[in-house]
BAFI-3210 file (N, C-alpha, C; in Angstrom, 3 decimals, decimal comma, padded with zeros to 6 digits):
// residues 226
n [1|2|3|4|5|6|7|8|9|10|11|12|13|14|15|16|17|18|19|20|21|22|23|24|25|26|27|28|29|30|31|32|33|34|35|36|37|38|39|40|41|42|43|44|45|46|47|48|49|50|51|52|53|54|55|56|57|58|59|60|61|62|63|64|65|66|67|68|69|70|71|72|73|74|75|76|77|78|79|80|81|82|83|84|85|86|87|88|89|90|91|92|93|94|95|96|97|98|99|100|101|102|103|104|105|106|107|108|109|110|111|112|113|114|115|116|117|118|119|120|121|122|123|124|125|126|127|128|129|130|131|132|133|134|135|136|137|138|139|140|141|142|143|144|145|146|147|148|149|150|151|152|153|154|155|156|157|158|159|160|161|162|163|164|165|166|167|168|169|170|171|172|173|174|175|176|177|178|179|180|181|182|183|184|185|186|187|188|189|190|191|192|193|194|195|196|197|198|199|200|201|202|203|204|205|206|207|208|209|210|211|212|213|214|215|216|217|218|219|220|221|222|223|224|225|226]
n.u [080,841|078,825|078,348|077,875|075,628|073,755|073,450|072,675|070,353|068,615|068,391|067,206|064,776|063,460|063,300|061,760|059,395|058,405|058,075|056,320|054,005|052,973|052,197|049,620|046,918|046,434|048,531|049,506|051,394|053,019|055,536|058,977|059,501|056,912|056,162|057,981|057,220|054,602|054,924|056,440|054,671|052,555|053,933|054,687|052,229|051,858|051,452|052,837|053,554|054,977|055,039|055,185|057,571|056,586|057,511|059,506|062,802|065,913|068,282|070,769|072,009|073,643|076,068|076,639|076,257|076,916|075,916|076,596|075,299|075,660|073,974|072,308|071,105|068,358|066,354|064,956|062,184|060,856|061,337|062,926|063,434|064,373|064,229|065,625|068,120|067,611|064,905|063,610|062,404|064,265|064,029|065,254|066,114|066,661|065,765|063,370|061,518|060,336|056,879|055,095|052,937|052,992|054,149|057,557|060,626|063,585|066,942|066,668|064,328|060,818|058,954|057,084|057,439|057,558|058,383|060,891|062,179|062,110|063,543|066,006|066,748|067,132|069,233|071,233|071,742|072,844|075,140|076,588|077,006|078,699|081,077|081,595|080,944|078,498|077,050|075,885|076,961|074,702|072,968|070,595|067,694|065,197|062,232|059,462|057,585|055,909|054,427|055,871|058,777|059,818|062,721|064,065|066,654|070,012|072,241|075,549|078,525|081,777|083,592|086,269|088,509|086,613|083,817|080,485|077,023|074,167|071,635|072,259|073,554|071,464|069,944|071,761|071,917|069,531|067,183|065,704|064,540|065,442|064,412|061,746|060,443|057,225|056,985|058,170|060,899|064,194|065,441|068,071|070,185|072,360|071,606|069,573|071,057|072,517|070,408|069,624|071,849|071,656|069,239|069,808|071,662|070,072|069,788|068,830|065,410|065,021|065,549|063,232|060,784|058,319|057,936|057,802|059,105|057,708|057,911|058,083|055,649|053,261|052,798|050,991|051,872|051,778|052,852|051,300|048,878|049,090]
n.v [036,528|034,760|032,817|034,556|035,852|033,791|033,243|035,781|036,277|034,297|035,067|037,589|036,896|035,582|037,789|039,600|038,170|038,165|040,932|041,733|040,317|041,617|044,084|046,473|046,181|048,518|051,205|054,382|056,782|058,639|058,923|058,110|055,467|054,371|054,771|053,100|050,631|050,444|050,084|047,709|045,911|045,791|044,674|042,082|040,964|040,535|042,768|045,214|048,443|050,295|052,164|051,141|052,156|054,971|055,255|053,584|052,291|053,788|051,888|051,924|054,171|053,680|052,870|054,829|057,423|057,550|058,492|058,900|058,976|059,466|057,440|056,800|054,009|053,485|051,745|048,631|048,341|046,588|043,567|044,610|047,285|050,276|052,600|055,769|057,971|060,578|060,811|059,784|057,026|054,322|052,326|049,420|049,080|046,856|044,519|042,275|041,718|038,843|038,086|036,299|034,916|032,411|029,744|028,655|026,835|028,271|028,699|026,944|027,816|028,195|030,290|032,935|033,611|036,337|037,462|036,285|037,425|040,167|040,124|039,228|041,351|043,330|042,135|041,949|044,642|045,447|043,808|044,680|047,354|046,941|046,157|048,052|050,604|053,059|054,437|054,090|054,241|055,290|055,009|056,842|055,910|056,770|058,431|058,753|061,339|061,518|061,469|059,606|060,619|058,371|056,866|055,241|053,109|051,868|050,437|050,294|048,685|048,375|045,458|044,493|044,868|044,860|046,027|045,754|044,908|045,792|044,807|042,515|041,024|040,309|038,742|036,734|035,429|034,152|035,292|037,176|038,345|038,715|041,716|042,027|043,297|044,332|042,641|040,420|040,304|040,452|043,465|043,873|041,794|040,401|040,038|038,219|036,023|035,639|034,961|032,514|030,960|030,939|029,627|027,094|026,260|025,934|027,960|029,892|030,732|029,183|026,637|025,420|023,446|024,391|026,907|029,274|031,024|034,181|035,711|034,210|032,948|030,539|027,399|024,667|021,248|019,653|020,533|020,737|021,570|024,152]
n.w [017,050|017,207|019,374|021,519|020,544|020,556|023,318|024,331|022,857|023,787|026,485|026,127|024,958|027,069|028,825|027,324|027,027|029,669|030,098|028,060|028,544|030,726|029,785|029,027|026,597|025,184|024,885|025,871|024,075|025,600|026,643|025,891|026,635|026,746|024,116|022,726|023,864|022,921|020,126|020,155|021,417|019,577|017,453|018,351|018,340|015,729|014,157|012,303|012,908|011,530|008,635|005,167|002,686|000,751|-001,811|-004,352|-003,608|-004,454|-004,883|-006,035|-005,193|-003,046|-004,032|-005,905|-004,868|-002,051|001,141|004,253|007,531|010,988|013,262|016,275|017,784|020,018|020,908|019,916|017,714|016,126|014,199|012,270|012,585|014,424|017,172|017,089|018,597|017,858|017,759|015,563|013,528|012,408|009,724|008,516|005,234|003,649|004,813|006,288|009,155|011,038|010,833|011,804|014,278|015,237|017,370|017,896|018,370|019,571|020,279|022,438|023,577|023,668|021,777|020,148|016,626|016,078|018,532|018,770|016,551|017,225|019,652|018,715|017,087|019,019|020,482|018,519|017,857|020,319|020,422|018,185|018,886|021,020|019,848|017,904|018,678|019,856|017,894|014,509|011,102|008,678|005,569|004,027|002,229|001,720|003,035|005,330|006,174|008,443|011,740|014,144|012,188|009,686|008,653|005,956|005,640|005,147|007,368|008,739|010,072|011,591|011,673|012,970|010,406|008,499|006,697|007,540|007,015|008,892|008,292|006,755|008,696|010,437|008,692|008,093|010,537|010,540|011,527|010,346|007,122|003,641|002,215|-000,072|-003,155|-004,548|-006,660|-005,779|-005,826|-004,460|-003,088|-002,650|-004,050|-002,907|-000,288|-000,496|-001,236|001,118|002,759|001,649|002,254|005,060|005,311|004,197|006,053|008,180|010,067|012,924|012,804|010,595|011,306|011,933|010,385|009,864|008,956|006,348|003,552|002,387|004,853|007,232|007,647|008,656|007,068|005,508|006,172|003,960|000,913|-001,405|-000,594|000,111]
ca.u [079,603|077,782|077,998|077,280|074,277|072,885|073,147|071,945|069,020|067,797|068,110|066,276|063,459|062,859|062,985|060,654|058,175|057,900|057,666|055,194|052,803|052,457|051,781|048,210|046,742|046,541|049,532|049,649|052,770|053,362|056,961|059,747|059,300|055,579|056,200|058,669|056,381|053,447|055,356|056,847|053,476|051,860|054,734|054,610|050,893|051,836|051,109|053,960|052,994|055,848|054,535|056,105|057,985|055,619|058,159|060,559|064,132|066,997|069,352|072,055|072,621|074,663|077,355|076,885|076,293|076,813|075,845|076,464|074,998|075,772|072,681|072,444|069,893|067,979|065,550|064,328|060,728|060,362|062,444|063,691|063,454|064,700|064,018|066,931|068,267|067,091|063,445|063,067|062,456|065,083|063,573|066,273|065,464|066,921|065,425|062,016|061,435|059,297|055,565|054,231|052,742|053,021|055,300|058,596|061,737|064,806|067,889|066,083|063,184|059,626|058,405|056,550|058,440|057,697|059,202|062,264|062,720|062,305|064,639|067,255|067,096|067,662|070,528|072,208|072,141|073,740|076,409|077,302|077,469|079,795|082,333|081,803|080,513|077,046|076,437|076,135|076,800|073,549|072,685|069,144|067,164|063,896|061,634|058,053|057,657|054,775|054,792|057,215|059,410|060,451|063,794|064,387|068,097|070,899|073,215|076,766|079,425|083,091|083,932|087,696|088,777|085,570|082,554|079,376|075,675|073,304|070,586|072,803|073,849|070,201|069,573|072,722|071,564|068,266|066,136|064,999|064,534|065,757|063,204|061,403|059,483|055,901|057,129|058,812|062,338|064,951|065,986|069,512|070,390|073,320|070,898|068,862|072,052|072,781|069,235|069,674|072,884|071,078|068,190|070,454|072,345|069,028|070,113|067,717|064,059|065,025|065,661|061,877|060,225|056,937|057,879|058,080|059,323|058,686|058,086|057,929|054,258|053,086|052,125|050,632|052,969|051,682|052,997|050,271|047,685|049,395]
ca.v [037,026|033,740|032,273|035,629|036,096|032,698|033,429|037,019|036,159|033,502|035,906|038,631|036,293|035,426|039,114|040,167|037,431|038,669|042,330|041,891|039,766|042,576|045,330|046,571|046,096|049,862|051,962|055,751|057,100|059,906|058,922|057,240|054,083|053,945|054,740|051,865|049,507|050,402|049,471|046,328|045,118|045,567|043,775|040,694|040,498|040,346|044,018|046,141|049,788|051,151|052,101|050,852|053,351|055,339|055,225|052,568|052,735|053,847|051,165|052,211|055,327|053,227|052,807|056,007|058,660|057,146|059,625|058,267|059,813|058,722|057,224|056,060|053,267|053,506|050,558|047,943|048,472|045,418|042,730|045,272|048,732|050,718|053,997|056,427|058,998|061,858|060,769|059,185|055,566|053,808|051,042|048,872|048,951|045,599|043,358|042,178|040,866|037,802|038,601|035,212|034,781|030,993|029,424|027,739|026,753|028,960|028,770|026,124|028,528|028,228|031,640|033,203|034,084|037,787|037,741|035,890|038,423|041,393|039,893|039,133|042,708|043,972|041,531|042,279|046,038|045,477|043,173|045,561|048,522|046,519|046,033|049,127|051,900|053,194|055,000|053,399|055,045|054,827|055,665|056,951|055,627|057,408|058,721|059,066|062,471|061,569|061,577|060,139|060,435|057,075|056,919|053,929|053,233|050,740|050,803|049,498|048,716|047,789|044,242|044,461|045,682|044,561|046,758|044,804|045,478|045,334|043,992|041,204|040,303|039,721|037,693|035,642|034,704|033,446|035,890|038,125|037,918|039,730|042,428|041,861|044,268|043,781|041,578|039,287|040,320|041,110|044,740|043,673|040,369|039,773|039,657|036,979|034,947|035,394|034,259|031,132|030,297|030,726|028,609|025,791|025,915|025,846|028,942|030,619|030,198|028,212|025,292|024,874|023,087|024,871|028,289|029,357|032,352|035,242|036,382|033,347|032,583|029,087|026,763|023,271|020,307|019,145|021,708|020,796|022,169|025,524]
ca.w [017,641|017,153|020,685|022,296|020,031|021,004|024,740|024,576|022,280|024,704|027,650|025,733|024,741|028,401|029,353|026,555|027,359|030,940|029,970|027,149|029,172|031,703|029,158|028,630|025,155|024,638|025,632|025,398|023,707|026,245|026,916|024,997|027,057|026,318|022,654|022,333|024,274|022,025|018,869|020,397|021,713|018,312|016,611|018,809|017,971|014,280|013,475|012,180|012,822|010,727|007,262|004,071|001,963|-000,286|-003,124|-004,453|-003,218|-005,433|-004,194|-006,658|-004,531|-002,098|-004,734|-006,743|-004,081|-000,659|002,065|005,560|008,691|012,240|013,917|017,530|018,150|021,423|021,233|018,788|017,639|015,396|013,761|011,217|012,796|015,775|017,529|017,160|019,616|017,374|017,777|014,346|013,389|011,308|009,172|007,638|003,933|002,962|005,623|006,827|010,325|011,011|011,197|012,254|015,719|015,578|018,220|017,462|019,307|019,162|021,403|023,505|024,134|022,829|021,714|018,822|015,671|016,215|019,712|018,429|015,630|017,991|020,599|017,961|016,669|020,215|020,796|017,478|018,063|021,469|020,058|017,262|019,645|021,898|019,104|016,933|019,196|020,008|016,689|013,250|009,891|007,903|004,301|003,877|000,899|001,605|004,336|005,479|007,094|009,364|013,156|013,963|010,879|009,437|007,664|005,399|005,485|005,380|008,386|008,635|011,222|011,357|012,415|012,656|009,220|007,515|006,782|007,458|007,014|009,977|007,670|006,376|009,934|010,894|007,735|008,252|011,750|010,350|012,354|009,480|005,725|002,639|001,809|-001,481|-003,657|-004,824|-007,658|-005,131|-006,069|-003,388|-003,549|-002,609|-004,355|-001,999|000,928|-000,824|-001,181|002,547|003,281|001,191|003,054|006,389|005,187|003,996|007,309|009,212|011,103|013,519|012,605|009,501|011,877|011,993|009,076|009,797|008,514|004,926|002,999|002,553|006,130|008,383|007,851|008,727|005,940|005,768|005,976|002,603|000,072|-002,430|000,004|000,500]
c.u [078,576|077,383|077,353|075,866|073,311|072,462|072,293|070,539|068,108|067,418|067,066|064,876|062,752|062,427|061,785|059,343|057,565|057,366|056,407|053,897|052,160|051,961|050,283|048,108|046,862|047,487|049,629|051,121|053,190|054,856|057,648|059,516|057,946|055,497|056,827|057,811|055,180|053,805|055,730|055,637|052,710|052,614|054,619|053,221|050,753|051,467|052,322|053,397|053,813|055,431|055,609|056,468|056,973|056,196|059,211|061,915|065,068|068,216|070,728|072,766|073,704|076,034|077,668|076,968|076,056|076,885|075,554|076,236|075,061|074,420|072,904|071,137|069,633|067,191|064,993|062,818|060,089|061,557|063,298|063,782|063,820|064,409|065,380|066,926|067,706|065,567|062,808|063,121|063,338|064,548|064,628|065,633|065,586|066,451|063,986|062,035|060,312|057,981|054,610|054,134|052,670|054,262|056,297|059,725|062,954|065,693|067,318|064,918|062,020|059,037|057,785|057,664|058,633|058,569|060,662|062,913|063,010|063,480|065,982|067,702|067,729|069,065|071,587|072,670|073,134|075,109|077,242|077,828|078,651|081,126|082,634|081,390|079,005|076,353|076,837|076,111|075,675|073,378|071,182|068,725|065,802|063,356|060,143|057,982|056,421|055,269|054,737|057,725|060,049|061,499|064,137|065,862|068,778|071,995|074,374|077,579|080,731|083,276|085,397|087,963|087,703|084,332|081,418|078,044|074,868|072,190|071,090|073,141|072,597|069,782|070,475|072,422|070,279|067,151|065,367|065,230|064,922|064,461|062,997|060,372|058,166|055,930|057,819|060,313|063,073|065,539|067,510|069,776|071,356|072,665|070,092|069,823|072,406|071,624|069,251|070,712|072,343|070,034|068,793|071,159|071,370|069,343|068,843|066,370|063,986|065,193|064,303|061,365|058,849|056,812|058,431|058,239|058,010|058,896|057,756|056,500|054,107|052,381|051,861|051,814|052,976|051,737|051,901|048,998|047,912|048,558]
c.v [035,912|033,223|033,326|035,915|035,049|032,894|034,667|036,963|035,378|034,323|036,964|038,089|036,109|036,782|039,722|039,476|037,962|040,081|042,478|041,352|040,791|043,873|045,329|046,532|047,464|050,664|053,359|056,051|058,452|060,017|058,002|055,777|053,563|053,845|053,437|050,649|049,330|049,709|048,007|045,427|044,796|044,555|042,324|040,101|040,325|041,581|044,945|047,543|050,725|051,051|051,744|052,156|053,683|055,301|054,125|053,150|052,791|053,196|051,445|053,370|054,916|053,188|054,078|057,311|058,363|058,364|059,068|059,299|058,951|058,665|056,382|055,343|053,340|052,262|049,955|048,121|047,266|044,565|043,381|046,785|049,060|052,205|054,632|057,555|060,343|061,877|060,237|057,667|055,233|052,442|050,558|048,488|047,552|044,353|043,435|041,249|039,853|038,377|037,524|035,182|033,315|030,688|028,518|027,776|027,454|029,107|028,086|026,816|028,417|029,636|031,829|033,737|035,594|038,150|037,396|036,947|039,737|041,256|039,846|040,500|043,459|043,455|041,938|043,727|046,138|044,898|044,078|046,795|048,169|046,463|047,233|050,503|052,056|053,698|054,214|054,407|054,454|055,662|055,660|056,751|056,275|057,699|058,969|060,144|062,621|061,811|060,201|059,920|059,057|057,260|055,496|053,966|051,872|051,210|049,811|049,594|048,058|046,584|043,971|045,413|045,529|045,405|045,763|045,531|044,921|044,447|042,585|040,375|039,609|038,570|036,477|034,789|033,892|033,979|036,972|037,680|039,061|040,388|042,293|042,894|043,582|042,670|040,351|039,224|041,013|042,417|044,759|042,182|039,669|039,350|038,378|035,797|034,613|034,641|032,791|030,329|029,980|029,625|027,217|025,315|025,712|026,765|029,592|029,959|029,214|026,786|024,626|024,611|023,688|026,314|028,418|030,817|032,863|035,736|035,495|032,957|031,059|028,561|025,301|022,356|019,759|020,335|021,845|021,449|023,608|026,519]
c.w [017,833|018,528|021,571|021,862|020,533|022,453|024,966|023,993|023,215|025,930|027,307|025,498|026,074|028,957|028,642|026,872|028,646|030,824|029,140|027,739|030,099|031,078|028,867|027,116|024,495|025,512|025,040|025,139|024,282|026,502|025,934|025,341|026,597|024,793|022,157|022,662|023,342|020,713|019,067|020,633|020,432|017,461|017,056|018,574|016,461|013,492|013,467|011,938|011,945|009,260|006,250|003,377|000,869|-001,693|-003,156|-004,078|-004,426|-004,788|-004,789|-005,972|-003,542|-002,755|-005,515|-005,965|-002,594|000,256|003,457|006,655|009,936|012,947|015,171|017,863|019,644|021,822|019,960|018,869|016,974|015,034|012,700|011,408|014,236|015,925|017,741|018,179|019,175|017,291|016,512|014,432|012,201|010,924|008,207|006,310|003,340|003,672|006,092|008,030|010,193|011,524|011,701|013,775|016,138|016,417|017,511|018,476|018,740|020,388|022,640|024,206|023,152|022,902|020,341|017,926|015,793|017,412|019,441|017,544|016,356|018,956|019,884|017,458|017,840|020,529|019,790|017,589|019,221|021,156|019,163|017,998|020,545|021,153|018,227|017,433|019,141|018,753|015,444|012,106|009,035|006,644|004,087|002,423|000,673|002,987|004,215|006,560|007,968|010,776|013,786|012,531|010,806|008,348|007,240|005,005|005,569|006,319|008,390|009,929|010,832|012,273|012,123|011,499|008,157|007,762|006,599|007,563|008,181|009,437|007,370|007,611|010,463|009,991|007,915|009,470|011,600|011,219|011,606|008,040|004,805|002,173|000,306|-001,895|-003,994|-005,866|-007,071|-005,316|-004,918|-003,892|-003,468|-002,848|-003,406|-000,696|000,695|-000,794|000,267|003,182|002,890|001,970|004,447|006,360|005,036|005,261|008,459|010,394|011,628|013,284|011,460|010,026|011,983|010,583|008,858|009,330|007,107|004,513|002,384|003,973|007,315|008,659|007,787|007,478|006,266|005,447|004,561|001,657|-000,983|-001,918|000,393|-000,331]
res [m|k|n|g|a|w|r|s|s|r|h|l|i|y|s|l|l|g|a|l|v|s|l|p|e|t|v|r|a|d|t|t|e|e|f|v|s|h|y|q|q|a|y|v|q|g|r|d|l|i|p|a|s|p|t|p|f|d|t|s|s|i|t|t|r|l|d|l|e|s|v|t|p|k|a|a|l|s|g|s|a|f|f|a|a|d|g|t|i|i|k|l|a|g|v|q|g|c|l|s|t|e|p|l|e|y|a|s|v|i|a|t|c|t|i|i|s|l|a|a|m|t|a|t|i|g|e|v|q|a|i|a|g|t|a|f|p|c|h|e|l|g|r|n|s|g|q|p|t|v|r|y|a|e|c|f|f|m|d|g|d|t|v|r|s|l|s|e|e|l|i|r|k|g|v|a|f|a|f|r|d|r|a|g|q|p|i|f|p|e|y|a|r|a|e|q|v|a|r|e|a|k|a|g|i|w|a|s|a|h|f|f|h|p|y|g|e|r|y|r|a|n|p|t|m|h]
***
């Protein structure tokens, strides 16, 4: 998937740049298209409109009482969430998209980190659907029953005979980060290990020396002044 991801991410970044520039600052959510545009526009400005989970996740449920439901993604809303066909938002529980609006180079394109993260989420969903079908099996870890309903979940797909996590795929590419709790601990330690591998390989946004964990925020070149 690596070469396809590189090409499709670059194409999507160009497409998103053109589309987002033409959007008004305030978009009414009267239609699905306007709803998606509203969330995407806010995200590329560094504002994630999707609320955090009101309660901690019981991550052990994935191994003790796995309950998979088929979910069909319709459009990426952020670097870590998508709009589903049933009208709900799926927020990947184990991953955090980039929230920095500072520019950097990715796939030979200069764009903001938020646009790169959003474009990569869109590209990755498309790539996974191409090899595993349009619907993903997802395990829900919690929900926010507002309007619209947000479901916090981990989603999976089959890559040949291997079960893979959508969250880990984004982290492995270096376009998102392992989600950490308020104490700074990753809720899935294996995702933190995947992040470290991506960072050491300078994958994705890690190729830039100007971005620092946890969520791609710019820091001063002199670490003592951070």
